C-alpha positions as CSV (number, residue, x, y, z in Angstrom):
1,M,115.0,93.2,105.4
2,I,112.8,91.1,102.5
3,V,114.0,87.0,103.1
4,R,112.1,84.7,100.4
5,K,113.8,81.8,101.8
6,L,114.8,79.9,105.1
7,A,118.2,79.0,103.6
8,E,118.6,82.6,102.6
9,V,118.0,83.5,106.3
10,P,121.5,85.5,107.7
11,D,122.9,84.4,110.9
12,H,122.2,86.1,113.9
13,F,118.9,87.0,112.6
14,G,117.3,87.8,115.9
15,P,116.6,88.5,118.2
16,S,112.6,88.7,117.1
17,A,109.5,90.1,118.2
18,L,107.9,88.0,115.8
19,T,103.7,87.9,114.4
20,I,102.6,85.4,112.1
21,G,100.3,85.0,109.6
22,N,99.0,85.6,105.6
23,F,98.2,89.3,106.8
24,D,96.0,89.9,103.2
25,G,95.0,93.0,102.6
26,L,97.0,94.1,105.8
27,H,93.8,95.6,107.8
28,A,93.2,97.0,111.2
29,G,93.7,93.8,113.2
30,H,96.6,92.9,111.4
31,R,98.1,96.8,111.9
32,Q,97.2,96.4,115.2
33,I,99.4,93.4,115.8
34,M,102.2,94.8,114.0
35,R,102.2,98.4,116.2
36,R,102.7,95.9,119.1
37,V,105.1,93.9,117.7
38,V,107.5,96.8,116.9
39,E,106.5,98.2,120.3
40,I,108.3,95.0,122.0
41,A,110.9,94.9,119.7
42,K,112.0,98.3,120.5
43,G,111.2,98.0,123.9
44,N,113.7,94.8,124.1
45,G,116.6,95.7,121.1
46,W,115.3,93.4,119.1
47,K,114.3,92.9,115.8
48,S,110.5,93.4,114.5
49,T,109.7,90.7,112.3
50,V,107.0,89.2,110.3
51,L,106.8,85.4,108.7
52,T,103.8,85.2,106.4
53,F,103.4,82.7,103.3
54,D,103.2,82.8,99.9
55,P,101.4,81.3,98.2
56,H,98.7,81.3,100.2
57,P,98.6,77.4,102.3
58,T,94.9,77.4,101.2
59,R,96.1,76.8,97.4
60,L,98.0,74.4,98.4
61,V,95.8,72.3,101.0
62,A,92.1,73.3,100.1
63,P,92.4,75.0,96.6
64,D,89.0,74.9,96.0
65,R,88.4,77.5,99.2
66,A,91.0,79.6,98.7
67,P,90.3,83.2,98.8
68,R,90.8,86.2,96.3
69,L,93.5,88.0,97.6
70,L,93.2,91.6,98.4
71,T,97.2,92.8,98.0
72,T,100.3,91.1,96.6
73,P,103.2,89.9,98.2
74,E,104.6,92.9,97.8
75,Q,101.7,95.7,98.5
76,R,101.7,93.5,101.9
77,C,105.7,94.1,102.5
78,A,105.6,97.7,101.3
79,L,102.2,98.2,103.9
80,M,104.4,96.3,107.1
81,R,107.5,98.2,106.2
82,Q,104.9,101.9,106.8
83,E,104.3,99.8,109.9
84,G,107.9,99.9,111.5
85,I,108.0,96.1,110.2
86,E,111.9,95.7,110.2
87,R,112.3,92.4,109.1
88,I,110.1,90.0,106.5
89,V,110.2,86.4,106.2
90,I,108.2,85.3,102.9
91,L,108.0,81.7,103.2
92,P,107.3,79.6,100.4
93,F,104.5,77.6,101.5
94,T,105.3,73.9,100.4
95,H,104.0,70.3,101.0
96,E,106.9,69.8,103.1
97,I,105.8,73.1,105.1
98,A,102.5,72.0,105.5
99,M,103.2,68.5,107.0
100,L,105.1,70.3,109.7
101,T,104.0,69.2,113.3
102,P,103.4,72.7,115.0
103,E,106.3,71.4,117.5
104,E,108.4,71.0,114.7
105,F,107.6,74.3,113.3
106,V,108.1,76.0,116.1
107,G,111.8,74.2,116.7
108,R,113.4,74.6,113.3
109,I,111.4,77.8,112.0
110,L,111.0,80.1,114.9
111,A,113.6,79.1,117.3
112,E,115.9,77.6,115.0
113,K,116.1,80.1,112.4
114,L,114.4,83.2,113.4
115,D,115.9,83.4,117.6
116,T,112.2,83.8,118.4
117,R,112.0,85.9,121.7
118,A,107.9,86.8,121.6
119,V,105.2,85.9,119.3
120,L,102.2,87.8,118.9
121,V,99.0,86.4,117.0
122,G,95.2,87.2,116.7
123,E,93.2,84.2,118.9
124,D,92.1,82.3,115.9
125,F,95.4,81.9,114.9
126,R,96.2,77.9,113.9
127,F,99.5,76.7,112.6
128,G,101.0,73.2,112.1
129,H,99.7,70.1,109.9
130,R,95.9,70.0,109.4
131,A,95.6,73.3,111.6
132,A,97.0,71.0,114.7
133,G,98.3,73.9,116.7
134,N,96.5,76.8,118.2
135,A,97.2,80.1,120.4
136,E,97.8,78.0,123.2
137,T,99.5,75.4,121.8
138,L,102.2,78.0,120.6
139,R,102.4,79.4,124.2
140,E,103.1,76.0,125.2
141,L,106.1,75.5,123.0
142,G,106.5,79.5,123.5
143,V,107.9,77.6,127.4
144,R,109.8,74.9,126.1
145,Y,111.0,77.1,123.4
146,G,112.3,80.4,125.2
147,F,109.6,82.8,123.6
148,T,106.8,84.8,125.2
149,T,103.1,84.1,123.3
150,E,100.9,87.7,123.9
151,M,97.1,86.6,122.1
152,L,95.2,89.9,120.4
153,A,92.0,90.4,121.0
154,A,89.7,91.0,117.4
155,V,89.2,94.5,116.6
156,K,85.9,95.6,115.5
157,R,84.3,98.5,113.1
158,R,81.0,99.3,113.3
159,N,80.4,96.2,115.3
160,R,81.7,93.8,113.0
161,I,85.0,92.1,113.8
162,V,87.6,92.9,110.9
163,S,89.3,90.1,109.1
164,S,90.4,89.4,105.0
165,S,86.8,88.0,104.3
166,E,85.0,90.8,105.7
167,V,87.0,93.4,103.7
168,R,86.5,90.9,100.7
169,R,82.8,91.1,100.9
170,L,82.5,94.6,101.2
171,V,84.5,95.7,98.2
172,E,83.0,93.1,96.3
173,S,79.4,94.5,97.8
174,G,80.5,98.0,96.5
175,N,80.9,99.4,100.3
176,V,84.2,100.9,100.0
177,S,82.9,103.9,102.6
178,L,83.2,100.9,105.2
179,A,85.8,99.0,103.2
180,C,88.9,101.5,104.3
181,R,87.5,101.9,107.9
182,F,88.4,98.3,108.3
183,L,91.5,98.6,106.5
184,E,92.5,102.0,107.9
185,R,93.1,103.7,104.2
186,P,90.9,103.6,100.8
187,F,91.0,100.5,98.9
188,A,92.8,100.7,95.5
189,L,93.5,99.3,92.4
190,E,97.2,99.4,90.5
191,G,97.5,98.5,87.0
192,R,98.3,99.8,84.0
193,V,96.9,102.5,81.6
194,V,95.5,101.0,78.5
195,A,93.6,102.3,75.7
196,G,90.0,103.1,75.8
197,H,87.5,103.4,73.3
198,G,87.8,107.1,72.4
199,I,84.6,107.9,73.7
200,G,86.1,109.6,77.3
201,A,88.2,111.7,75.0
202,K,85.0,113.3,74.0
203,Q,83.9,114.3,77.1
204,T,84.4,117.8,79.3
205,V,87.3,115.5,81.6
206,P,90.2,113.4,80.6
207,T,90.0,109.8,80.9
208,L,92.2,106.9,82.1
209,N,91.6,103.0,81.2
210,L,92.7,101.2,84.2
211,E,93.7,97.1,83.3
212,T,94.5,95.3,86.8
213,D,95.5,92.2,87.5
214,A,93.6,92.4,90.7
215,E,92.0,89.1,92.1
216,V,89.2,91.4,94.0
217,L,87.5,94.1,92.5
218,P,84.7,96.3,93.2
219,A,81.0,95.9,92.5
220,V,80.1,97.3,89.0
221,G,79.4,100.7,89.4
222,V,80.7,104.1,89.8
223,Y,82.5,105.2,92.4
224,I,84.1,109.0,94.2
225,T,88.1,107.8,93.6
226,R,91.4,109.5,93.9
227,T,93.8,108.8,91.0
228,F,97.4,108.4,91.5
229,D,100.6,108.2,89.4
230,R,102.9,105.8,90.1
231,G,105.9,107.4,88.2
232,S,105.4,110.8,90.0
233,H,103.9,112.6,92.5
234,R,101.2,113.4,90.3
235,N,96.9,112.7,91.8
236,W,93.7,113.9,90.7
237,E,90.7,113.9,92.0
238,S,88.4,111.3,90.0
239,I,85.3,109.7,89.1
240,T,85.7,105.8,88.2
241,N,83.2,103.6,86.2
242,V,83.8,100.3,87.1
243,G,81.3,98.3,84.7
244,Y,80.7,97.3,80.7
245,R,79.6,100.6,79.4
246,P,76.3,99.0,78.5
247,T,75.5,102.7,76.8
248,F,77.7,101.3,74.2
249,G,77.1,97.9,74.0
250,G,80.1,96.8,75.9
251,D,80.7,93.0,76.7
252,R,83.8,93.4,78.6
253,L,85.1,95.0,82.4
254,T,86.2,97.8,82.2
255,I,87.5,100.2,84.7
256,E,87.3,104.3,83.3
257,T,88.6,107.2,85.6
258,F,87.4,110.4,84.9
259,L,89.8,113.1,86.2
260,L,87.9,115.7,87.6
261,S,91.3,118.2,86.6
262,P,93.8,118.2,83.8
263,F,96.8,116.3,84.0
264,N,100.1,118.2,82.3
265,G,102.6,116.1,80.9
266,E,102.4,112.4,79.5
267,T,99.9,109.9,80.6
268,P,100.9,108.1,83.0
269,D,102.0,104.7,82.4
270,E,100.9,102.9,85.8
271,I,97.9,104.3,88.3
272,R,96.5,103.4,91.6
273,V,93.2,104.6,91.7
274,E,92.0,104.3,95.3
275,F,88.2,104.2,96.2
276,L,86.4,106.7,98.3
277,H,82.7,106.3,98.0
278,R,80.1,104.3,96.0
279,V,77.7,107.3,94.0
280,R,75.5,104.8,92.3
281,E,74.9,101.5,90.0
282,E,75.6,101.4,86.5
283,R,73.2,102.3,84.2
284,K,72.2,102.0,80.6
285,F,72.1,105.4,79.2
286,E,69.4,106.3,75.9
287,D,72.3,108.0,74.2
288,A,75.8,109.4,74.7
289,E,74.1,112.5,75.5
290,K,72.4,111.5,78.3
291,L,75.1,109.8,79.7
292,K,77.4,112.7,79.1
293,A,74.9,114.9,81.6
294,Q,75.2,111.9,84.3
295,I,78.7,112.3,84.2
296,L,78.7,115.3,84.8
297,K,76.6,115.3,87.6
298,D,78.7,112.3,88.8
299,V,81.7,115.2,89.1
300,G,79.5,117.5,90.8
301,R,79.0,115.3,93.6
302,A,82.6,113.8,93.5
303,Q,83.6,118.0,93.6
304,T,81.3,118.1,96.8
305,Y,82.5,114.9,98.6
306,F,86.3,116.5,98.0
307,R,84.9,119.9,99.0
308,R,83.1,118.5,102.5
309,S,86.5,116.1,103.4
310,K,88.7,119.3,103.1
311,V,86.4,121.4,105.6
312,V,86.5,118.3,107.8
313,G,90.2,117.5,107.5
314,Q,90.9,121.2,108.2
315,A,88.8,121.5,111.4
316,L,90.7,118.3,112.5
């Protein structure tokens, strides 16, 4: 169940085991919290619930500091459901919501509307007008309103705290391999397949050109990827160039994917491209033939990558 307005929350919505947050990217730390929510809900016969916001609160209260988002609300909902979350409340973040004190937020929304019995949040959780409330405030209010509060420590990968802002930095610097570890899945772009410049068709492999509305993009360069047809179950190992096509005097950013094997049937209308590993920076070549030779080298590296990945997977 997805509810997009408090007025649409049905009677007898709960009892709920709940977590609250923006959850952009739904990284490993978010996933840990949601798995615990599901565990508590199942153990007590409650509903596993997420309360999130759209737009991101900073876009209202501090638009100059609003982050570029890794995921849309729809993408976040799909990832939450994969973790077993049963109910998602996407609260429109308005001036009225922003003005609620911590106690008003807890009383009117958590207790009255969502029948909350347990709340799980990260240690750095803040809420209420001017972020006046923290996790300890929530614990104290929980005693008054009849729910328990559990605070989970931050998750670390490679001795770095996992956060949405750190995932953004990793992706935008091209370190998609470590971003995958932070996300517990590959970073991906989704969008429409659009006509390219006709050059890729002359190479030895087919190409798909992605047009996306994503706010966060990988650094310019060449990546080993996997490409999925969003309209079917087809997928392909691939190489993707994010850049400006300097060999051909390009001046507009493009995302061009070279499939390592032919596709049968119609060209996909929409695709998802998962970024697995950065191969190299984009650079200008003397002519199309030298670019073609480099593409074939990149394809060879990708084939080796996928071959080794399969061997590791079989060993596991």
